[in-house]
N, CA, C and O atoms as a GROMACS GRO file, in nm:
protein
  476
    1MET      N    1   0.085  -0.118   0.000
    1MET     CA    2   0.000   0.000   0.000
    1MET      C    3   0.090   0.124   0.000
    1MET      O    4   0.183   0.134   0.080
    2SER      N    5   0.061   0.216  -0.087
    2SER     CA    6   0.144   0.334  -0.103
    2SER      C    7   0.062   0.460  -0.077
    2SER      O    8  -0.049   0.453  -0.026
    3VAL      N    9   0.116   0.572  -0.111
    3VAL     CA   10   0.049   0.700  -0.097
    3VAL      C   11  -0.033   0.726  -0.223
    3VAL      O   12   0.012   0.695  -0.333
    4VAL      N   13  -0.153   0.782  -0.208
    4VAL     CA   14  -0.236   0.811  -0.324
    4VAL      C   15  -0.280   0.957  -0.324
    4VAL      O   16  -0.299   1.018  -0.219
    5LEU      N   17  -0.296   1.009  -0.443
    5LEU     CA   18  -0.353   1.143  -0.463
    5LEU      C   19  -0.499   1.127  -0.504
    5LEU      O   20  -0.532   1.039  -0.583
    6THR      N   21  -0.585   1.212  -0.451
    6THR     CA   22  -0.722   1.214  -0.500
    6THR      C   23  -0.725   1.288  -0.633
    6THR      O   24  -0.627   1.352  -0.671
    7GLU      N   25  -0.835   1.278  -0.701
    7GLU     CA   26  -0.849   1.347  -0.829
    7GLU      C   27  -0.838   1.499  -0.809
    7GLU      O   28  -0.778   1.568  -0.892
    8ALA      N   29  -0.897   1.551  -0.701
    8ALA     CA   30  -0.890   1.696  -0.674
    8ALA      C   31  -0.746   1.740  -0.650
    8ALA      O   32  -0.705   1.846  -0.699
    9ALA      N   33  -0.669   1.661  -0.577
    9ALA     CA   34  -0.528   1.695  -0.551
    9ALA      C   35  -0.448   1.689  -0.681
    9ALA      O   36  -0.364   1.776  -0.706
   10ALA      N   37  -0.473   1.588  -0.761
   10ALA     CA   38  -0.401   1.576  -0.888
   10ALA      C   39  -0.431   1.694  -0.980
   10ALA      O   40  -0.340   1.746  -1.045
   11GLU      N   41  -0.556   1.736  -0.986
   11GLU     CA   42  -0.593   1.852  -1.069
   11GLU      C   43  -0.520   1.978  -1.022
   11GLU      O   44  -0.473   2.056  -1.105
   12LYS      N   45  -0.510   1.998  -0.890
   12LYS     CA   46  -0.440   2.116  -0.837
   12LYS      C   47  -0.291   2.109  -0.870
   12LYS      O   48  -0.232   2.210  -0.909
   13VAL      N   49  -0.231   1.992  -0.854
   13VAL     CA   50  -0.090   1.977  -0.887
   13VAL      C   51  -0.066   2.005  -1.035
   13VAL      O   52   0.029   2.074  -1.070
   14GLN      N   53  -0.152   1.952  -1.122
   14GLN     CA   54  -0.139   1.977  -1.265
   14GLN      C   55  -0.148   2.126  -1.295
   14GLN      O   56  -0.073   2.177  -1.378
   15HIS      N   57  -0.240   2.195  -1.228
   15HIS     CA   58  -0.254   2.339  -1.247
   15HIS      C   59  -0.127   2.412  -1.204
   15HIS      O   60  -0.080   2.502  -1.274
   16LEU      N   61  -0.071   2.375  -1.090
   16LEU     CA   62   0.052   2.438  -1.041
   16LEU      C   63   0.169   2.410  -1.135
   16LEU      O   64   0.253   2.497  -1.157
   17LEU      N   65   0.175   2.289  -1.188
   17LEU     CA   66   0.283   2.255  -1.282
   17LEU      C   67   0.271   2.334  -1.411
   17LEU      O   68   0.372   2.372  -1.470
   18GLN      N   69   0.148   2.358  -1.457
   18GLN     CA   70   0.128   2.438  -1.578
   18GLN      C   71   0.180   2.580  -1.557
   18GLN      O   72   0.232   2.641  -1.650
   19GLN      N   73   0.166   2.632  -1.436
   19GLN     CA   74   0.217   2.766  -1.406
   19GLN      C   75   0.369   2.768  -1.407
   19GLN      O   76   0.430   2.871  -1.437
   20GLN      N   77   0.431   2.654  -1.375
   20GLN     CA   78   0.578   2.643  -1.377
   20GLN      C   79   0.631   2.626  -1.519
   20GLN      O   80   0.751   2.639  -1.543
   21GLU      N   81   0.541   2.597  -1.612
   21GLU     CA   82   0.576   2.575  -1.753
   21GLU      C   83   0.682   2.467  -1.770
   21GLU      O   84   0.775   2.481  -1.849
   22THR      N   85   0.665   2.359  -1.697
   22THR     CA   86   0.755   2.245  -1.711
   22THR      C   87   0.674   2.118  -1.697
   22THR      O   88   0.581   2.110  -1.616
   23SER      N   89   0.707   2.020  -1.775
   23SER     CA   90   0.631   1.895  -1.772
   23SER      C   91   0.707   1.780  -1.707
   23SER      O   92   0.649   1.674  -1.683
   24ASN      N   93   0.835   1.800  -1.677
   24ASN     CA   94   0.914   1.690  -1.621
   24ASN      C   95   0.919   1.690  -1.468
   24ASN      O   96   0.985   1.604  -1.410
   25MET      N   97   0.852   1.783  -1.404
   25MET     CA   98   0.852   1.790  -1.258
   25MET      C   99   0.750   1.693  -1.200
   25MET      O  100   0.647   1.662  -1.261
   26LYS      N  101   0.782   1.644  -1.080
   26LYS     CA  102   0.692   1.559  -1.004
   26LYS      C  103   0.675   1.620  -0.866
   26LYS      O  104   0.756   1.701  -0.822
   27LEU      N  105   0.569   1.581  -0.799
   27LEU     CA  106   0.544   1.631  -0.664
   27LEU      C  107   0.616   1.540  -0.565
   27LEU      O  108   0.589   1.420  -0.559
   28ARG      N  109   0.707   1.598  -0.488
   28ARG     CA  110   0.775   1.523  -0.382
   28ARG      C  111   0.701   1.551  -0.252
   28ARG      O  112   0.683   1.666  -0.213
   29VAL      N  113   0.659   1.444  -0.185
   29VAL     CA  114   0.593   1.453  -0.055
   29VAL      C  115   0.690   1.394   0.046
   29VAL      O  116   0.747   1.287   0.024
   30PHE      N  117   0.709   1.465   0.158
   30PHE     CA  118   0.805   1.417   0.256
   30PHE      C  119   0.758   1.451   0.398
   30PHE      O  120   0.670   1.534   0.418
   31VAL      N  121   0.819   1.384   0.492
   31VAL     CA  122   0.794   1.406   0.634
   31VAL      C  123   0.927   1.447   0.695
   31VAL      O  124   1.030   1.387   0.667
   32SER      N  125   0.923   1.550   0.779
   32SER     CA  126   1.043   1.592   0.849
   32SER      C  127   1.009   1.616   0.996
   32SER      O  128   0.892   1.636   1.031
   33GLY      N  129   1.110   1.614   1.079
   33GLY     CA  130   1.090   1.641   1.220
   33GLY      C  131   1.050   1.786   1.240
   33GLY      O  132   1.098   1.875   1.169
   34GLY      N  133   0.963   1.809   1.337
   34GLY     CA  134   0.921   1.946   1.367
   34GLY      C  135   0.770   1.958   1.372
   34GLY      O  136   0.699   1.857   1.378
   35GLY      N  137   0.724   2.079   1.369
   35GLY     CA  138   0.580   2.100   1.380
   35GLY      C  139   0.536   2.085   1.524
   35GLY      O  140   0.614   2.042   1.609
   36CYS      N  141   0.414   2.120   1.551
   36CYS     CA  142   0.366   2.116   1.689
   36CYS      C  143   0.336   1.976   1.738
   36CYS      O  144   0.315   1.956   1.858
   37SER      N  145   0.332   1.877   1.650
   37SER     CA  146   0.302   1.739   1.691
   37SER      C  147   0.419   1.644   1.674
   37SER      O  148   0.403   1.524   1.698
   38GLY      N  149   0.536   1.691   1.634
   38GLY     CA  150   0.654   1.606   1.624
   38GLY      C  151   0.706   1.585   1.483
   38GLY      O  152   0.827   1.587   1.461
   39PHE      N  153   0.616   1.564   1.388
   39PHE     CA  154   0.653   1.548   1.248
   39PHE      C  155   0.566   1.641   1.166
   39PHE      O  156   0.451   1.670   1.202
   40GLN      N  157   0.620   1.688   1.054
   40GLN     CA  158   0.540   1.775   0.968
   40GLN      C  159   0.552   1.729   0.823
   40GLN      O  160   0.652   1.672   0.780
   41TYR      N  161   0.444   1.757   0.749
   41TYR     CA  162   0.438   1.721   0.608
   41TYR      C  163   0.502   1.832   0.525
   41TYR      O  164   0.496   1.950   0.561
   42GLY      N  165   0.562   1.793   0.413
   42GLY     CA  166   0.617   1.891   0.322
   42GLY      C  167   0.591   1.851   0.178
   42GLY      O  168   0.578   1.733   0.146
   43PHE      N  169   0.584   1.951   0.091
   43PHE     CA  170   0.563   1.931  -0.052
   43PHE      C  171   0.660   2.019  -0.128
   43PHE      O  172   0.686   2.133  -0.089
   44THR      N  173   0.713   1.966  -0.235
   44THR     CA  174   0.796   2.046  -0.325
   44THR      C  175   0.791   1.982  -0.463
   44THR      O  176   0.759   1.863  -0.476
   45PHE      N  177   0.822   2.058  -0.565
   45PHE     CA  178   0.834   2.001  -0.699
   45PHE      C  179   0.979   1.962  -0.721
   45PHE      O  180   1.071   2.032  -0.678
   46ASP      N  181   1.000   1.849  -0.787
   46ASP     CA  182   1.134   1.795  -0.805
   46ASP      C  183   1.141   1.729  -0.942
   46ASP      O  184   1.047   1.663  -0.985
   47ASP      N  185   1.254   1.748  -1.010
   47ASP     CA  186   1.273   1.680  -1.138
   47ASP      C  187   1.375   1.568  -1.126
   47ASP      O  188   1.410   1.505  -1.226
   48GLU      N  189   1.424   1.543  -1.004
   48GLU     CA  190   1.522   1.437  -0.981
   48GLU      C  191   1.456   1.320  -0.909
   48GLU      O  192   1.400   1.336  -0.801
   49ILE      N  193   1.463   1.203  -0.970
   49ILE     CA  194   1.413   1.081  -0.909
   49ILE      C  195   1.533   1.005  -0.854
   49ILE      O  196   1.620   0.964  -0.931
   50ARG      N  197   1.538   0.988  -0.724
   50ARG     CA  198   1.647   0.916  -0.660
   50ARG      C  199   1.623   0.765  -0.670
   50ARG      O  200   1.508   0.721  -0.684
   51ASP      N  201   1.729   0.688  -0.663
   51ASP     CA  202   1.718   0.542  -0.674
   51ASP      C  203   1.627   0.483  -0.567
   51ASP      O  204   1.561   0.382  -0.591
   52THR      N  205   1.622   0.544  -0.451
   52THR     CA  206   1.544   0.489  -0.339
   52THR      C  207   1.401   0.543  -0.333
   52THR      O  208   1.323   0.500  -0.248
   53ASP      N  209   1.366   0.636  -0.421
   53ASP     CA  210   1.231   0.694  -0.418
   53ASP      C  211   1.124   0.594  -0.459
   53ASP      O  212   1.145   0.512  -0.548
   54GLU      N  213   1.012   0.601  -0.392
   54GLU     CA  214   0.891   0.534  -0.438
   54GLU      C  215   0.827   0.631  -0.538
   54GLU      O  216   0.807   0.748  -0.506
   55VAL      N  217   0.796   0.583  -0.657
   55VAL     CA  218   0.734   0.666  -0.760
   55VAL      C  219   0.592   0.617  -0.780
   55VAL      O  220   0.569   0.500  -0.813
   56VAL      N  221   0.496   0.707  -0.760
   56VAL     CA  222   0.355   0.673  -0.772
   56VAL      C  223   0.293   0.764  -0.876
   56VAL      O  224   0.326   0.882  -0.883
   57GLU      N  225   0.206   0.710  -0.957
   57GLU     CA  226   0.136   0.789  -1.059
   57GLU      C  227  -0.014   0.782  -1.030
   57GLU      O  228  -0.070   0.673  -1.027
   58ASN      N  229  -0.077   0.897  -1.009
   58ASN     CA  230  -0.221   0.905  -0.988
   58ASN      C  231  -0.277   1.016  -1.075
   58ASN      O  232  -0.232   1.130  -1.068
   59TYR      N  233  -0.376   0.982  -1.157
   59TYR     CA  234  -0.445   1.081  -1.241
   59TYR      C  235  -0.346   1.163  -1.324
   59TYR      O  236  -0.367   1.282  -1.344
   60GLY      N  237  -0.240   1.098  -1.371
   60GLY     CA  238  -0.143   1.165  -1.456
   60GLY      C  239  -0.039   1.248  -1.384
   60GLY      O  240   0.040   1.317  -1.449
   61VAL      N  241  -0.037   1.243  -1.251
   61VAL     CA  242   0.060   1.319  -1.172
   61VAL      C  243   0.159   1.222  -1.109
   61VAL      O  244   0.120   1.124  -1.046
   62GLY      N  245   0.288   1.251  -1.126
   62GLY     CA  246   0.392   1.172  -1.063
   62GLY      C  247   0.417   1.220  -0.922
   62GLY      O  248   0.427   1.340  -0.896
   63LEU      N  249   0.427   1.125  -0.831
   63LEU     CA  250   0.449   1.154  -0.689
   63LEU      C  251   0.574   1.081  -0.645
   63LEU      O  252   0.590   0.962  -0.672
   64LEU      N  253   0.665   1.152  -0.576
   64LEU     CA  254   0.790   1.094  -0.527
   64LEU      C  255   0.788   1.093  -0.374
   64LEU      O  256   0.752   1.192  -0.311
   65VAL      N  257   0.828   0.979  -0.315
   65VAL     CA  258   0.834   0.968  -0.169
   65VAL      C  259   0.961   0.893  -0.132
   65VAL      O  260   0.986   0.784  -0.183
   66ASP      N  261   1.041   0.952  -0.043
   66ASP     CA  262   1.163   0.886   0.003
   66ASP      C  263   1.127   0.774   0.101
   66ASP      O  264   1.017   0.775   0.156
   67PRO      N  265   1.217   0.678   0.125
   67PRO     CA  266   1.184   0.561   0.208
   67PRO      C  267   1.141   0.595   0.351
   67PRO      O  268   1.045   0.536   0.401
   68MET      N  269   1.210   0.688   0.418
   68MET     CA  270   1.171   0.722   0.556
   68MET      C  271   1.031   0.782   0.559
   68MET      O  272   0.949   0.747   0.644
   69SER      N  273   1.004   0.872   0.466
   69SER     CA  274   0.872   0.935   0.461
   69SER      C  275   0.766   0.832   0.426
   69SER      O  276   0.654   0.838   0.479
   70LEU      N  277   0.799   0.738   0.339
   70LEU     CA  278   0.702   0.636   0.301
   70LEU      C  279   0.660   0.553   0.421
   70LEU      O  280   0.544   0.514   0.432
   71ASP      N  281   0.755   0.524   0.511
   71ASP     CA  282   0.720   0.450   0.633
   71ASP      C  283   0.611   0.522   0.712
   71ASP      O  284   0.523   0.459   0.769
   72LEU      N  285   0.619   0.654   0.715
   72LEU     CA  286   0.522   0.734   0.791
   72LEU      C  287   0.397   0.768   0.712
   72LEU      O  288   0.296   0.809   0.770
   73LEU      N  289   0.402   0.752   0.580
   73LEU     CA  290   0.288   0.789   0.494
   73LEU      C  291   0.219   0.670   0.428
   73LEU      O  292   0.123   0.688   0.353
   74LYS      N  293   0.267   0.549   0.453
   74LYS     CA  294   0.212   0.431   0.387
   74LYS      C  295   0.061   0.423   0.408
   74LYS      O  296   0.014   0.419   0.522
   75GLY      N  297  -0.013   0.420   0.299
   75GLY     CA  298  -0.159   0.413   0.306
   75GLY      C  299  -0.228   0.548   0.314
   75GLY      O  300  -0.350   0.554   0.322
   76ALA      N  301  -0.151   0.656   0.312
   76ALA     CA  302  -0.208   0.790   0.324
   76ALA      C  303  -0.273   0.836   0.193
   76ALA      O  304  -0.236   0.793   0.084
   77GLU      N  305  -0.371   0.923   0.207
   77GLU     CA  306  -0.439   0.983   0.093
   77GLU      C  307  -0.417   1.134   0.098
   77GLU      O  308  -0.440   1.197   0.201
   78ILE      N  309  -0.372   1.189  -0.013
   78ILE     CA  310  -0.351   1.334  -0.023
   78ILE      C  311  -0.466   1.391  -0.104
   78ILE      O  312  -0.490   1.351  -0.218
   79ASP      N  313  -0.537   1.485  -0.044
   79ASP     CA  314  -0.654   1.547  -0.106
   79ASP      C  315  -0.629   1.697  -0.114
   79ASP      O  316  -0.538   1.750  -0.051
   80TYR      N  317  -0.710   1.764  -0.192
   80TYR     CA  318  -0.707   1.911  -0.199
   80TYR      C  319  -0.847   1.960  -0.172
   80TYR      O  320  -0.942   1.921  -0.240
   81GLN      N  321  -0.860   2.047  -0.072
   81GLN     CA  322  -0.992   2.093  -0.032
   81GLN      C  323  -1.001   2.244  -0.029
   81GLN      O  324  -0.904   2.315  -0.002
   82THR      N  325  -1.121   2.292  -0.059
   82THR     CA  326  -1.153   2.434  -0.050
   82THR      C  327  -1.259   2.450   0.057
   82THR      O  328  -1.361   2.381   0.055
   83SER      N  329  -1.235   2.541   0.152
   83SER     CA  330  -1.331   2.564   0.260
   83SER      C  331  -1.335   2.713   0.291
   83SER      O  332  -1.268   2.793   0.225
   84LEU      N  333  -1.411   2.750   0.391
   84LEU     CA  334  -1.418   2.890   0.432
   84LEU      C  335  -1.282   2.940   0.481
   84LEU      O  336  -1.254   3.060   0.472
   85GLN      N  337  -1.199   2.851   0.532
   85GLN     CA  338  -1.066   2.890   0.580
   85GLN      C  339  -0.965   2.903   0.467
   85GLN      O  340  -0.854   2.953   0.489
   86GLY      N  341  -1.001   2.861   0.347
   86GLY     CA  342  -0.910   2.871   0.233
   86GLY      C  343  -0.893   2.738   0.164
   86GLY      O  344  -0.971   2.645   0.184
   87GLU      N  345  -0.789   2.730   0.082
   87GLU     CA  346  -0.758   2.610   0.005
   87GLU      C  347  -0.630   2.548   0.059
   87GLU      O  348  -0.537   2.619   0.097
   88SER      N  349  -0.627   2.414   0.063
   88SER     CA  350  -0.505   2.348   0.109
   88SER      C  351  -0.505   2.200   0.074
   88SER      O  352  -0.610   2.140   0.050
   89PHE      N  353  -0.384   2.145   0.071
   89PHE     CA  354  -0.371   2.001   0.061
   89PHE      C  355  -0.397   1.943   0.199
   89PHE      O  356  -0.356   2.000   0.300
   90VAL      N  357  -0.467   1.830   0.203
   90VAL     CA  358  -0.502   1.763   0.328
   90VAL      C  359  -0.453   1.620   0.318
   90VAL      O  360  -0.478   1.552   0.218
   91ILE      N  361  -0.383   1.573   0.420
   91ILE     CA  362  -0.335   1.436   0.422
   91ILE      C  363  -0.413   1.356   0.524
   91ILE      O  364  -0.417   1.390   0.642
   92ARG      N  365  -0.475   1.249   0.477
   92ARG     CA  366  -0.543   1.154   0.566
   92ARG      C  367  -0.445   1.038   0.585
   92ARG      O  368  -0.427   0.955   0.496
   93ASN      N  369  -0.383   1.035   0.702
   93ASN     CA  370  -0.272   0.944   0.728
   93ASN      C  371  -0.312   0.839   0.833
   93ASN      O  372  -0.331   0.874   0.949
   94PRO      N  373  -0.323   0.713   0.793
   94PRO     CA  374  -0.360   0.610   0.890
   94PRO      C  375  -0.250   0.582   0.992
   94PRO      O  376  -0.275   0.512   1.091
   95ASN      N  377  -0.130   0.635   0.970
   95ASN     CA  378  -0.019   0.615   1.063
   95ASN      C  379  -0.010   0.724   1.169
   95ASN      O  380   0.078   0.719   1.255
   96ALA      N  381  -0.099   0.821   1.165
   96ALA     CA  382  -0.096   0.932   1.260
   96ALA      C  383  -0.186   0.900   1.379
   96ALA      O  384  -0.306   0.875   1.364
   97ALA      N  385  -0.126   0.900   1.498
   97ALA     CA  386  -0.204   0.879   1.621
   97ALA      C  387  -0.281   1.005   1.655
   97ALA      O  388  -0.392   0.999   1.707
   98SER      N  389  -0.221   1.121   1.624
   98SER     CA  390  -0.288   1.249   1.646
   98SER      C  391  -0.230   1.352   1.550
   98SER      O  392  -0.118   1.337   1.502
   99THR      N  393  -0.308   1.456   1.523
   99THR     CA  394  -0.262   1.565   1.437
   99THR      C  395  -0.286   1.696   1.509
   99THR      O  396  -0.365   1.704   1.603
  100CYS      N  397  -0.216   1.799   1.464
  100CYS     CA  398  -0.239   1.931   1.523
  100CYS      C  399  -0.366   1.991   1.461
  100CYS      O  400  -0.421   1.936   1.366
  101GLY      N  401  -0.410   2.100   1.515
  101GLY     CA  402  -0.532   2.164   1.468
  101GLY      C  403  -0.526   2.207   1.323
  101GLY      O  404  -0.628   2.204   1.254
  102CYS      N  405  -0.410   2.246   1.275
  102CYS     CA  406  -0.399   2.291   1.136
  102CYS      C  407  -0.384   2.175   1.038
  102CYS      O  408  -0.399   2.194   0.917
  103GLY      N  409  -0.354   2.054   1.089
  103GLY     CA  410  -0.341   1.938   1.003
  103GLY      C  411  -0.208   1.928   0.931
  103GLY      O  412  -0.192   1.841   0.845
  104LYS      N  413  -0.112   2.013   0.964
  104LYS     CA  414   0.017   2.013   0.895
  104LYS      C  415   0.122   1.930   0.967
  104LYS      O  416   0.229   1.905   0.911
  105SER      N  417   0.094   1.888   1.091
  105SER     CA  418   0.190   1.804   1.162
  105SER      C  419   0.114   1.694   1.235
  105SER      O  420  -0.007   1.702   1.255
  106PHE      N  421   0.189   1.590   1.275
  106PHE     CA  422   0.125   1.474   1.335
  106PHE      C  423   0.220   1.400   1.427
  106PHE      O  424   0.342   1.419   1.423
  107THR      N  425   0.163   1.316   1.510
  107THR     CA  426   0.236   1.224   1.595
  107THR      C  427   0.211   1.084   1.541
  107THR      O  428   0.095   1.044   1.526
  108PRO      N  429   0.317   1.007   1.511
  108PRO     CA  430   0.295   0.874   1.456
  108PRO      C  431   0.233   0.781   1.559
  108PRO      O  432   0.249   0.799   1.680
  109SER      N  433   0.161   0.681   1.510
  109SER     CA  434   0.102   0.582   1.599
  109SER      C  435   0.213   0.498   1.661
  109SER      O  436   0.324   0.489   1.607
  110GLU      N  437   0.184   0.437   1.775
  110GLU     CA  438   0.282   0.354   1.845
  110GLU      C  439   0.330   0.237   1.760
  110GLU      O  440   0.443   0.191   1.774
  111SER      N  441   0.243   0.189   1.670
  111SER     CA  442   0.278   0.073   1.589
  111SER      C  443   0.367   0.108   1.472
  111SER      O  444   0.420   0.018   1.405
  112SER      N  445   0.386   0.237   1.444
  112SER     CA  446   0.467   0.276   1.330
  112SER      C  447   0.614   0.245   1.357
  112SER      O  448   0.669   0.289   1.458
  113ASP      N  449   0.677   0.170   1.267
  113ASP     CA  450   0.818   0.140   1.283
  113ASP      C  451   0.906   0.254   1.235
  113ASP      O  452   1.029   0.248   1.248
  114ALA      N  453   0.845   0.358   1.181
  114ALA     CA  454   0.921   0.471   1.126
  114ALA      C  455   0.979   0.559   1.235
  114ALA      O  456   1.072   0.636   1.208
  115CYS      N  457   0.928   0.551   1.356
  115CYS     CA  458   0.977   0.638   1.463
  115CYS      C  459   1.127   0.618   1.484
  115CYS      O  460   1.197   0.713   1.521
  116SER      N  461   1.176   0.497   1.462
  116SER     CA  462   1.317   0.472   1.483
  116SER      C  463   1.405   0.544   1.380
  116SER      O  464   1.525   0.559   1.402
  117HIS      N  465   1.346   0.587   1.268
  117HIS     CA  466   1.423   0.656   1.164
  117HIS      C  467   1.439   0.804   1.194
  117HIS      O  468   1.533   0.866   1.145
  118ALA      N  469   1.349   0.861   1.271
  118ALA     CA  470   1.349   1.006   1.292
  118ALA      C  471   1.452   1.042   1.398
  118ALA      O  472   1.475   0.969   1.494
  119ALA      N  473   1.513   1.157   1.378
  119ALA     CA  474   1.610   1.204   1.476
  119ALA      C  475   1.570   1.340   1.526
  119ALA      O  476   1.639   1.398   1.610
   0.00000   0.00000   0.00000
């Protein structure tokens, strides 16, 4: 089980890539230490695919995830939502025991073996 993009998230990424005027970029999703809950999500565009990257294709969008981040994101769904508070990417992560109020950081579940990778 890997990370998946919803159709709404893929459409937003495609729109952002069109603004960059490049077709060889992929969306890199990663987890890093920090945030109010211990780990935080990050997104960037990248044209370099590393040997260890998991490469996922959803709705025509390439997604790159490094091995450590994949441990923490395995089974997660990335969506794009519009609400009264604005527009944002939302990650539904089955490996998160808790998330902060803004949804940008999380605490991994006790069963996650990825905790040993974080420093």
